[in-house]
RODO-2510 file (C-alpha; in nm, 4 decimals, decimal comma):
residues 524
     n   res          X          Y          Z
     1     m     2,7074    -1,9739     0,5802
     2     h     2,7643    -1,8287     0,2343
     3     a     3,0458    -1,6074     0,3581
     4     r     3,2215    -1,9050     0,5145
     5     l     3,1813    -2,1144     0,2011
     6     i     3,3201    -1,8332    -0,0132
     7     a     3,6228    -1,8005     0,2138
     8     s     3,6849    -2,1754     0,2084
     9     v     3,6522    -2,2077    -0,1678
    10     a     3,8675    -1,9016    -0,2268
    11     a     4,1361    -2,0440    -0,0008
    12     l     4,1296    -2,3755    -0,1852
    13     l     4,1516    -2,2067    -0,5230
    14     a     4,4413    -1,9938    -0,4029
    15     v     4,6292    -2,3052    -0,2975
    16     l     4,5550    -2,4763    -0,6272
    17     a     4,6712    -2,1729    -0,8189
    18     g     4,9999    -2,1950    -0,6291
    19     c     5,0419    -2,5636    -0,7081
    20     g     4,8767    -2,5841    -1,0469
    21     s     4,9497    -2,5324    -1,4091
    22     g     5,0904    -2,2425    -1,6024
    23     g     5,2666    -2,3600    -1,9151
    24     t     5,3529    -2,1663    -2,2269
    25     a     5,0648    -2,1085    -2,4675
    26     g     5,1034    -2,3011    -2,7882
    27     s     5,3812    -2,5268    -2,6624
    28     p     5,3284    -2,8980    -2,7279
    29     g     5,2761    -3,1350    -2,4392
    30     p     5,5998    -3,3280    -2,3841
    31     a     5,6136    -3,7031    -2,3483
    32     h     5,6236    -3,6824    -1,9704
    33     g     5,2870    -3,5100    -1,9460
    34     g     5,0112    -3,7245    -1,8041
    35     a     5,2299    -4,0321    -1,7628
    36     t     5,2201    -4,2261    -1,4381
    37     a     5,5659    -4,2796    -1,2921
    38     e     5,5752    -4,4513    -0,9549
    39     c     5,8151    -4,3306    -0,6894
    40     p     6,0758    -4,5874    -0,5720
    41     p     5,9249    -4,8428    -0,3304
    42     v     6,0683    -4,9172     0,0117
    43     d     6,3627    -5,1567     0,0245
    44     h     6,3269    -5,2681     0,3853
    45     a     6,6844    -5,3940     0,4061
    46     a     6,8158    -5,0491     0,3090
    47     i     6,6149    -4,8344     0,5538
    48     d     6,8082    -4,5954     0,7784
    49     p     6,5881    -4,5772     1,0933
    50     n     6,7849    -4,2798     1,2259
    51     a     6,7408    -4,0723     0,9112
    52     t     6,5769    -3,7319     0,8712
    53     f     6,3411    -3,6769     0,5784
    54     t     6,3307    -3,3140     0,4591
    55     w     6,0432    -3,1865     0,2460
    56     m     6,0299    -2,8402     0,0909
    57     y     5,7000    -2,6673     0,0220
    58     s     5,5787    -2,3279    -0,0972
    59     v     5,3116    -2,2251     0,1545
    60     a     5,3210    -2,2021     0,5355
    61     n     5,0577    -2,3400     0,7704
    62     t     4,7972    -2,1404     0,9621
    63     s     4,7708    -2,3429     1,2848
    64     f     4,8642    -2,6751     1,4452
    65     d     4,5121    -2,7141     1,5853
    66     p     4,2858    -2,9108     1,3437
    67     d     3,9904    -2,6858     1,4275
    68     k     4,1789    -2,3576     1,3983
    69     i     4,3354    -2,3947     1,0537
    70     t     4,1905    -2,1702     0,7839
    71     t     4,2837    -2,3589     0,4640
    72     s     4,2817    -2,7253     0,3648
    73     n     4,6452    -2,6836     0,2644
    74     s     4,7419    -2,6531     0,6326
    75     q     4,6405    -3,0154     0,6885
    76     m     4,9775    -3,1158     0,5414
    77     y     5,1472    -2,9846     0,8549
    78     l     4,9013    -3,1702     1,0797
    79     y     4,9234    -3,5209     0,9299
    80     p     5,2497    -3,6087     1,1143
    81     i     5,1103    -3,4950     1,4518
    82     y     4,7507    -3,6166     1,4425
    83     d     4,6250    -3,9508     1,3235
    84     s     4,2716    -3,9473     1,1892
    85     l     4,0074    -4,2125     1,2361
    86     v     4,0328    -4,3193     0,8719
    87     h     4,3167    -4,2972     0,6188
    88     l     4,2575    -4,2435     0,2466
    89     d     4,5249    -4,4243     0,0509
    90     d     4,6970    -4,2853    -0,2559
    91     k     4,4038    -4,3952    -0,4753
    92     g     4,1529    -4,2174    -0,2524
    93     e     4,0113    -4,5368    -0,1010
    94     p     3,9441    -4,5567     0,2763
    95     r     4,1726    -4,7670     0,4949
    96     p     4,1769    -4,8280     0,8715
    97     m     4,3693    -4,5899     1,0941
    98     l     4,2654    -4,5119     1,4530
    99     a     3,9380    -4,6764     1,3580
   100     r     4,0521    -5,0313     1,2820
   101     s     3,7144    -5,1166     1,1256
   102     w     3,3700    -4,9680     1,0676
   103     s     3,0215    -5,0616     0,9553
   104     v     2,7243    -4,8700     0,8160
   105     g     2,3852    -4,9487     0,9704
   106     d     2,0342    -4,8222     1,0429
   107     g     1,9424    -4,8094     0,6774
   108     g     2,2638    -4,6313     0,5896
   109     r     2,2260    -4,3544     0,8480
   110     s     2,4747    -4,4635     1,1139
   111     l     2,8443    -4,5410     1,1227
   112     t     2,9887    -4,7608     1,3988
   113     l     3,3654    -4,7457     1,4528
   114     q     3,5841    -5,0043     1,6262
   115     l     3,8956    -4,8313     1,7600
   116     v     4,2573    -4,9408     1,7999
   117     d     4,3617    -5,0436     2,1498
   118     n     4,6606    -4,9621     2,3712
   119     w     4,7356    -4,6164     2,2361
   120     k     4,7702    -4,2836     2,4150
   121     y     4,7831    -3,9226     2,3069
   122     h     5,1245    -3,7582     2,3244
   123     d     5,0394    -3,6069     2,6650
   124     g     4,9569    -3,9500     2,8107
   125     t     4,5776    -3,9233     2,7878
   126     p     4,4275    -4,2598     2,6843
   127     f     4,2860    -4,2850     2,3338
   128     d     3,9361    -4,4276     2,3719
   129     a     3,5774    -4,3883     2,2560
   130     a     3,5063    -4,1052     2,4979
   131     s     3,7955    -3,9045     2,3543
   132     v     3,6712    -3,9708     1,9993
   133     k     3,3255    -3,8419     2,0882
   134     a     3,4822    -3,5354     2,2508
   135     n     3,6864    -3,4661     1,9347
   136     l     3,3921    -3,5058     1,6993
   137     d     3,1768    -3,2792     1,9162
   138     r     3,4561    -3,0193     1,9136
   139     h     3,5014    -3,0477     1,5373
   140     r     3,1276    -2,9791     1,4988
   141     g     3,1396    -2,6721     1,7221
   142     e     3,0865    -2,3078     1,6328
   143     g     3,3881    -2,1563     1,4608
   144     s     3,5569    -2,4896     1,3819
   145     f     3,7164    -2,5295     1,0390
   146     n     3,5561    -2,8763     1,0280
   147     r     3,2016    -2,7814     1,1220
   148     q     3,0589    -2,7797     0,7691
   149     a     3,2156    -3,1147     0,6783
   150     l     3,0435    -3,2805     0,9772
   151     s     2,7125    -3,0927     0,9505
   152     d     2,5156    -3,4095     0,8652
   153     i     2,5975    -3,5684     1,2041
   154     s     2,2972    -3,5714     1,4381
   155     g     2,4686    -3,7373     1,7336
   156     v     2,7728    -3,9289     1,8597
   157     s     2,7475    -4,1958     2,1295
   158     v     2,9940    -4,4162     2,3179
   159     l     2,8881    -4,7821     2,3063
   160     d     3,1892    -4,9083     2,4999
   161     r     3,5536    -4,8139     2,5518
   162     r     3,6499    -4,9127     2,1958
   163     t     3,3248    -4,8485     2,0068
   164     v     3,1697    -4,5243     1,8832
   165     k     2,8421    -4,4823     1,6959
   166     i     2,7792    -4,1788     1,4761
   167     e     2,4254    -4,1029     1,3606
   168     t     2,3512    -3,8861     1,0579
   169     i     2,0563    -3,7063     0,9048
   170     n     2,0947    -3,8135     0,5422
   171     g     2,3576    -4,0869     0,5131
   172     a     2,6679    -4,2121     0,6928
   173     a     2,8780    -4,3460     0,4055
   174     p     3,0292    -4,0046     0,3135
   175     l     3,1604    -3,9741     0,6687
   176     v     3,4185    -4,2466     0,6057
   177     g     3,6162    -4,0254     0,3675
   178     i     3,5468    -3,7103     0,5655
   179     l     3,6950    -3,8701     0,8789
   180     a     4,0252    -3,9065     0,6920
   181     s     4,0632    -3,5278     0,6847
   182     s     4,1147    -3,2771     0,9646
   183     a     3,7526    -3,3523     1,0615
   184     g     3,8693    -3,6944     1,1814
   185     m     4,2007    -3,5945     1,3415
   186     m     4,2253    -3,6854     1,7077
   187     m     4,3640    -3,4456     1,9717
   188     s     4,3895    -3,5063     2,3462
   189     p     4,0767    -3,3630     2,5123
   190     a     4,3033    -3,2469     2,7961
   191     v     4,4398    -2,9681     2,5756
   192     f     4,1192    -2,8597     2,3978
   193     n     4,1078    -2,5280     2,5817
   194     d     4,4784    -2,4490     2,5514
   195     p     4,5261    -2,1747     2,2882
   196     g     4,8956    -2,2586     2,2795
   197     q     4,8200    -2,5746     2,0803
   198     s     4,8010    -2,3639     1,7654
   199     l     5,1770    -2,3028     1,7871
   200     k     5,3087    -2,5748     2,0208
   201     p     5,0881    -2,8859     2,0030
   202     t     5,1388    -3,1371     2,2828
   203     g     4,8231    -3,3461     2,2532
   204     g     4,8739    -3,5184     1,9212
   205     s     4,7919    -3,8774     1,8326
   206     g     5,0189    -3,9418     1,5335
   207     a     5,3606    -4,0842     1,4572
   208     f     5,5434    -3,7561     1,5239
   209     s     5,5445    -3,4767     1,7767
   210     l     5,6461    -3,1181     1,7047
   211     a     6,0134    -3,0591     1,7884
   212     s     6,0469    -2,6955     1,6800
   213     y     5,8700    -2,4355     1,4690
   214     q     5,9960    -2,1259     1,2927
   215     p     5,6795    -1,9610     1,1491
   216     g     5,6914    -1,9253     0,7733
   217     s     6,0272    -2,0970     0,7508
   218     k     6,0727    -2,4402     0,9117
   219     v     5,8879    -2,7155     1,0989
   220     e     6,0695    -3,0030     1,2697
   221     y     5,9070    -3,3280     1,3840
   222     s     6,0424    -3,6105     1,6022
   223     a     5,9231    -3,9724     1,5932
   224     v     5,7024    -4,0799     1,8839
   225     p     5,8426    -4,3803     2,0766
   226     g     5,6201    -4,6884     2,0754
   227     y     5,3952    -4,5674     1,7943
   228     w     5,0949    -4,7991     1,7576
   229     e     5,1694    -4,8848     1,3910
   230     p     5,5500    -4,9225     1,3716
   231     d     5,5507    -5,0215     1,0017
   232     a     5,4262    -4,6722     0,9153
   233     l     5,7177    -4,5023     1,0945
   234     r     6,0532    -4,5411     0,9178
   235     v     6,2487    -4,2212     0,9917
   236     a     6,3563    -4,0606     1,3177
   237     k     6,2782    -3,7037     1,2149
   238     m     6,0980    -3,5026     0,9490
   239     v     6,1673    -3,1426     0,8516
   240     f     5,9373    -2,9251     0,6411
   241     l     6,1117    -2,6247     0,4862
   242     i     5,9100    -2,3403     0,3327
   243     s     5,9984    -2,1249     0,0316
   244     s     5,7767    -1,9654    -0,2322
   245     d     6,0735    -1,9501    -0,4715
   246     d     6,0508    -2,2441    -0,7139
   247     n     6,4185    -2,2272    -0,8072
   248     a     6,5211    -2,2252    -0,4425
   249     r     6,3067    -2,5313    -0,3725
   250     l     6,4456    -2,7254    -0,6660
   251     n     6,8058    -2,6259    -0,5959
   252     s     6,7645    -2,7355    -0,2344
   253     v     6,6812    -3,0881    -0,3484
   254     i     6,9563    -3,0938    -0,6125
   255     t     7,2185    -2,9791    -0,3603
   256     g     7,0980    -3,2066    -0,0813
   257     a     6,9584    -2,9403     0,1527
   258     a     6,6177    -3,1067     0,1085
   259     d     6,5079    -3,4550     0,0025
   260     a     6,1901    -3,3823    -0,1922
   261     t     5,9640    -3,1125    -0,3329
   262     f     5,6730    -3,0795    -0,5747
   263     l     5,7289    -2,9638    -0,9314
   264     r     5,5687    -2,7119    -1,1574
   265     e     5,5926    -2,7679    -1,5341
   266     s     5,8940    -2,5415    -1,5786
   267     m     6,0859    -2,7378    -1,3134
   268     y     6,0467    -3,0819    -1,4722
   269     a     6,3414    -3,0726    -1,7148
   270     p     6,5839    -2,9107    -1,4649
   271     a     6,4890    -3,1733    -1,2056
   272     k     6,5650    -3,4557    -1,4476
   273     g     6,8836    -3,2814    -1,5576
   274     g     6,9889    -3,2468    -1,1945
   275     g     6,9797    -3,6238    -1,1465
   276     l     6,6640    -3,6286    -0,9345
   277     v     6,4011    -3,8999    -0,9275
   278     v     6,0823    -3,7577    -1,0824
   279     c     5,7509    -3,9352    -1,0253
   280     q     5,3933    -3,8347    -1,0972
   281     k     5,0385    -3,9525    -1,1520
   282     p     4,6968    -3,8003    -1,2243
   283     s     4,5095    -3,6365    -0,9397
   284     m     4,1401    -3,5713    -0,8812
   285     s     4,1850    -3,1942    -0,9170
   286     s     4,0534    -3,0662    -1,2474
   287     y     4,0118    -2,7664    -1,4713
   288     t     3,6355    -2,7240    -1,4701
   289     m     3,3972    -2,4917    -1,6554
   290     a     3,0702    -2,4580    -1,4653
   291     l     2,7608    -2,3340    -1,6500
   292     n     2,4723    -2,1370    -1,5008
   293     v     2,1787    -2,3158    -1,6671
   294     a     1,9483    -2,0252    -1,5822
   295     r     2,1499    -1,7927    -1,8056
   296     s     2,2481    -1,7791    -2,1718
   297     e     2,1409    -2,0952    -2,3593
   298     f     2,2759    -2,3523    -2,1155
   299     a     1,9408    -2,5002    -2,0116
   300     k     1,9349    -2,7065    -2,3319
   301     p     2,1275    -3,0364    -2,3043
   302     e     2,2057    -3,0123    -2,6773
   303     v     2,3923    -2,6876    -2,6117
   304     r     2,5875    -2,8362    -2,3234
   305     r     2,6754    -3,1376    -2,5390
   306     a     2,7825    -2,9095    -2,8244
   307     i     3,0155    -2,7190    -2,5905
   308     n     3,1725    -3,0448    -2,4758
   309     l     3,2337    -3,1463    -2,8368
   310     a     3,3663    -2,8043    -2,9376
   311     v     3,6292    -2,7898    -2,6629
   312     d     3,9674    -2,9295    -2,7648
   313     r     4,0897    -3,0954    -2,4463
   314     s     4,4197    -3,1953    -2,6071
   315     a     4,4947    -2,8290    -2,6755
   316     i     4,4281    -2,7488    -2,3107
   317     a     4,6628    -3,0300    -2,2062
   318     a     4,9256    -2,8820    -2,4383
   319     i     4,9254    -2,5377    -2,2780
   320     t     4,9723    -2,7004    -1,9384
   321     d     5,2784    -2,8745    -2,0848
   322     g     5,0940    -3,2050    -2,0634
   323     f     5,0387    -3,1884    -1,6882
   324     c     4,6598    -3,2062    -1,7240
   325     d     4,5072    -3,5283    -1,8582
   326     p     4,1969    -3,4768    -2,0792
   327     s     3,8809    -3,5950    -1,9038
   328     v     3,5047    -3,5818    -1,9481
   329     q     3,3790    -3,6650    -1,5988
   330     m     3,4093    -3,5275    -1,2484
   331     f     3,6675    -3,7827    -1,1276
   332     p     3,9379    -3,9768    -1,3174
   333     t     3,8514    -4,3315    -1,4205
   334     s     4,1105    -4,4637    -1,1727
   335     f     3,8906    -4,3433    -0,8840
   336     y     3,6145    -4,5685    -0,7537
   337     a     3,3524    -4,2926    -0,7875
   338     s     3,3544    -4,2745    -1,1676
   339     d     3,2304    -4,4487    -1,4782
   340     p     3,5316    -4,6327    -1,6271
   341     e     3,3677    -4,6244    -1,9710
   342     l     3,3628    -4,2437    -1,9789
   343     t     3,7033    -4,2001    -2,1388
   344     p     3,8084    -3,8744    -2,3123
   345     d     3,7109    -4,0104    -2,6549
   346     r     3,3473    -3,9911    -2,5498
   347     y     3,3766    -3,6180    -2,6233
   348     p     3,6155    -3,5899    -2,9185
   349     h     3,6905    -3,2456    -3,0586
   350     d     3,4190    -3,2450    -3,3263
   351     v     3,3300    -2,9027    -3,4664
   352     a     3,0869    -3,0376    -3,7279
   353     k     2,8846    -3,2384    -3,4776
   354     a     2,8782    -2,9470    -3,2336
   355     r     2,7394    -2,7228    -3,5086
   356     q     2,4733    -2,9825    -3,5938
   357     l     2,3584    -2,9939    -3,2306
   358     l     2,3321    -2,6163    -3,2097
   359     d     2,1408    -2,6056    -3,5384
   360     s     1,8988    -2,8724    -3,4082
   361     v     1,7781    -2,6348    -3,1355
   362     g     1,7641    -2,3245    -3,3544
   363     l     2,1043    -2,1879    -3,2606
   364     g     2,2781    -2,2281    -3,5934
   365     r     2,3985    -1,8698    -3,5691
   366     g     2,5380    -1,9362    -3,2245
   367     f     2,4988    -1,7240    -2,9121
   368     e     2,7207    -1,5440    -2,6637
   369     f     2,8135    -1,5616    -2,2973
   370     t     3,0691    -1,4302    -2,0500
   371     l     3,3188    -1,6686    -1,8882
   372     e     3,4585    -1,5477    -1,5572
   373     t     3,7847    -1,6923    -1,4307
   374     n     4,0665    -1,6230    -1,1892
   375     n     4,2889    -1,3355    -1,2975
   376     l     4,6036    -1,5517    -1,2829
   377     d     4,7823    -1,6248    -1,6085
   378     a     4,7330    -2,0037    -1,6008
   379     y     4,3534    -1,9746    -1,5897
   380     q     4,3395    -1,7110    -1,8599
   381     k     4,5376    -1,9286    -2,1007
   382     v     4,2921    -2,2130    -2,0567
   383     a     4,0013    -1,9692    -2,0984
   384     e     4,1525    -1,8404    -2,4232
   385     v     4,1633    -2,1936    -2,5674
   386     i     3,7966    -2,2385    -2,4781
   387     q     3,7170    -1,9007    -2,6325
   388     a     3,8861    -1,9956    -2,9607
   389     n     3,7278    -2,3423    -2,9688
   390     l     3,3746    -2,2133    -2,9158
   391     q     3,4230    -1,9391    -3,1711
   392     e     3,4645    -2,2180    -3,4289
   393     v     3,1040    -2,3255    -3,3706
   394     g     2,9625    -1,9747    -3,3534
   395     i     2,9582    -1,9323    -2,9751
   396     r     3,1083    -1,5959    -2,8816
   397     v     3,2798    -1,5963    -2,5429
   398     t     3,3926    -1,2904    -2,3492
   399     v     3,6628    -1,3888    -2,0995
   400     l     3,6415    -1,1841    -1,7794
   401     p     3,9347    -1,2269    -1,5362
   402     v     3,8382    -1,1360    -1,1773
   403     e     3,9691    -1,1653    -0,8225
   404     l     3,8848    -1,4883    -0,6362
   405     p     3,6242    -1,3393    -0,3991
   406     r     3,4305    -1,1900    -0,6889
   407     l     3,4528    -1,5182    -0,8836
   408     m     3,2636    -1,6944    -0,6055
   409     e     3,0254    -1,4051    -0,5389
   410     d     2,9189    -1,3632    -0,9022
   411     f     2,8575    -1,7312    -0,9753
   412     s     2,7586    -1,9080    -0,6545
   413     v     2,6066    -1,6346    -0,4369
   414     n     2,4667    -1,3596    -0,6578
   415     k     2,4124    -1,6152    -0,9378
   416     k     2,4578    -1,3535    -1,2084
   417     a     2,7572    -1,4983    -1,3929
   418     d     2,6970    -1,7054    -1,7070
   419     a     2,9872    -1,9427    -1,6468
   420     q     3,3096    -1,9761    -1,4510
   421     l     3,6404    -2,1524    -1,5069
   422     v     3,8112    -2,2859    -1,1914
   423     q     4,0472    -2,5530    -1,0693
   424     q     3,8220    -2,7885    -0,8745
   425     k     3,9903    -2,9689    -0,5877
   426     a     3,8538    -3,3068    -0,4828
   427     e     3,6491    -3,2993    -0,1633
   428     a     3,6758    -3,5428     0,1272
   429     d     3,3918    -3,7507    -0,0197
   430     p     3,2463    -3,7637    -0,3744
   431     s     2,9004    -3,6774    -0,2424
   432     i     3,0131    -3,3257    -0,1496
   433     q     3,1141    -3,2392    -0,5061
   434     i     2,8033    -3,4058    -0,6510
   435     e     2,5778    -3,2053    -0,4201
   436     a     2,7566    -2,8827    -0,5143
   437     y     2,7119    -2,9253    -0,8916
   438     y     2,4299    -3,1715    -0,9669
   439     l     2,1667    -3,1161    -0,6976
   440     r     1,9201    -2,8304    -0,6692
   441     g     2,0450    -2,5668    -0,4288
   442     g     2,4075    -2,6768    -0,4698
   443     f     2,6708    -2,4118    -0,4070
   444     s     2,8139    -2,4492    -0,7593
   445     n     2,4712    -2,4882    -0,9217
   446     p     2,3301    -2,1326    -0,9393
   447     g     2,0886    -2,2238    -1,2197
   448     d     1,9281    -2,4882    -0,9947
   449     y     1,9811    -2,7764    -1,2366
   450     g     1,8273    -3,0995    -1,1212
   451     n     1,7635    -3,4510    -1,2464
   452     p     1,5512    -3,6990    -1,0452
   453     a     1,7592    -3,9998    -1,1498
   454     i     2,0862    -3,8340    -1,0445
   455     s     1,9329    -3,7241    -0,7133
   456     q     1,8042    -4,0751    -0,6442
   457     l     2,1394    -4,2354    -0,7223
   458     h     2,3138    -3,9794    -0,5017
   459     t     2,0852    -4,0734    -0,2112
   460     q     2,1513    -4,4433    -0,2690
   461     a     2,5279    -4,3879    -0,2742
   462     k     2,5183    -4,2024     0,0581
   463     a     2,3310    -4,4920     0,2179
   464     a     2,5450    -4,7721     0,0698
   465     a     2,7443    -4,9748     0,3200
   466     t     3,0652    -5,0426     0,1282
   467     t     3,2950    -4,8740    -0,1217
   468     n     3,2179    -5,1443    -0,3792
   469     e     2,8452    -5,0782    -0,3486
   470     r     2,9001    -4,7054    -0,3807
   471     a     3,1243    -4,7565    -0,6842
   472     e     2,8484    -4,9328    -0,8787
   473     i     2,5985    -4,6588    -0,7928
   474     y     2,8412    -4,3826    -0,8891
   475     r     2,9064    -4,5552    -1,2220
   476     k     2,5361    -4,5220    -1,3010
   477     l     2,5230    -4,1667    -1,1681
   478     f     2,8050    -4,0383    -1,3868
   479     a     2,6699    -4,2248    -1,6892
   480     k     2,3421    -4,0381    -1,6377
   481     a     2,5236    -3,7069    -1,5912
   482     h     2,7070    -3,7702    -1,9191
   483     e     2,3820    -3,8518    -2,0949
   484     e     2,2450    -3,5195    -1,9716
   485     a     2,5708    -3,3348    -2,0448
   486     a     2,5193    -3,1956    -1,6960
   487     s     2,7309    -2,9008    -1,5848
   488     p     3,0191    -2,8701    -1,5163
   489     v     3,2242    -2,9266    -1,8307
   490     i     3,5294    -3,1202    -1,7104
   491     l     3,8358    -3,0347    -1,9181
   492     c     4,1266    -3,2278    -1,7672
   493     h     4,2630    -3,3719    -1,4446
   494     l     4,5919    -3,2300    -1,3199
   495     t     4,8882    -3,4553    -1,2577
   496     t     5,0937    -3,4259    -0,9392
   497     p     5,4695    -3,4391    -1,0101
   498     m     5,7286    -3,4844    -0,7328
   499     a     6,1085    -3,4773    -0,7304
   500     t     6,3300    -3,6557    -0,4779
   501     n     6,6943    -3,7431    -0,4359
   502     q     6,8144    -4,0993    -0,4863
   503     k     6,7782    -4,1930    -0,1178
   504     v     6,4040    -4,1385    -0,0722
   505     m     6,1816    -4,4470    -0,0723
   506     g     5,8093    -4,4990    -0,0296
   507     l     5,6886    -4,1511    -0,1258
   508     e     5,3177    -4,1812    -0,2057
   509     i     5,1453    -3,9407    -0,4459
   510     y     4,7878    -3,8988    -0,3296
   511     s     4,5151    -3,8611    -0,5897
   512     d     4,3377    -3,5961    -0,3808
   513     g     4,6475    -3,3752    -0,3958
   514     s     4,7237    -3,4017    -0,0246
   515     r     5,0873    -3,4104     0,0884
   516     q     5,1311    -3,7007     0,3292
   517     f     5,4520    -3,8845     0,4149
   518     r     5,3270    -4,1797     0,6126
   519     g     5,5765    -4,4642     0,5803
   520     i     5,8414    -4,2517     0,4093
   521     a     6,1930    -4,3978     0,4297
   522     v     6,5494    -4,2879     0,3553
   523     r     6,8144    -4,5207     0,2206
   524     k     7,1308    -4,5803     0,4262
***
């Protein structure tokens, strides 16, 4: 299992490195950094139903089969073809999709789904409870990309044609978010054993079918007639173009060859200068420094608190050109799983107070540790800010850039690294990230940190029936984690900037960083 986890995490970090920050060291954060700018809403009277929406991205997909993909990034290419049971909206909150409603029961250990009616897979196979069970069983199978995400499921049963019950070992609430990912995408059981689905899918369940595919270059989608939710389908075709060249992507939108693309920091000013619409908002992805509490001096909460106070989060935001909002908790305060009172000013840059805390535990002369990070330039610049900040309070940091596989091996598997700096992508459900960092045995918790109150609140949140109930529990959990100064040290949450031409309407920017174009429209 460790090898699979390493591969998955490495793949996610590689994607984030491709989409993340890399500003100029020492440059001030411009006014645009961190600001929320909504994309133009849909003007229903101006929609061109025969339009083609063209998106340009930097990385190709690995498969069109939800179980055969090898990176989370590939899900972008699957969203048009496969509807999932649940949809996470742009704020990360669950909404109905192929499951029109759901309820948590059996003391929080089961999830019962009520399904939409009168819908068929693209090959004509009826969408029903039996097909949902078949999909979930396949997703849980050996070798599936989704197996780990669904590992808590103990059984799936068909109650009637439109009702499915899922039973879990520890708690069903996290499944709601998980079923909005590839783990909840529905494919016609009639094509399960067809290896050709990886390149030419015919058993989809979504608003579009695949029209053509040029590997590494272009994907074309056509709208499915009679789609079950017509308000979510506003264009006749979608085209995804692929280029790793940032200038080529931006120029394609400026010249009209494409309608939209994502921006890196260096592209922001040229996009505005080219007359494009630029919109952005904070995401749940973060720059995170994880501490191995079994090494160096990190077992002491006073030391962890001192590190949080010594780090200048505004300086880190500046070297990302303002595209990373300072933060002190695992998720931004806009997300339901957070404590809204834990704003960045709860850990101001305070060298004097950090020194006092270190002195209080006999570390007035400081100590030293090694910080491993990805060997890409963007990570090293952030690490250098941390190094300089901690030097001010007497903590001597050696920055060690390494390849991604070694980064995971040293910290999470061999557990020999003192600390690591990564970009942490949001998982399908908050519980996954909490388990990784805050619970004993967690993949990102090599020092085996544990706190009974945090563990108890985590268990309660997994068993809670509604998002509102979970939100209140998570507020308490993150308040306790802050009180403990529990690892990891959250530095900032990355923003997600997009650029479109003047015709695009209804582009949603998802807080989990996913690229979805449900309901996208083009002006006449």
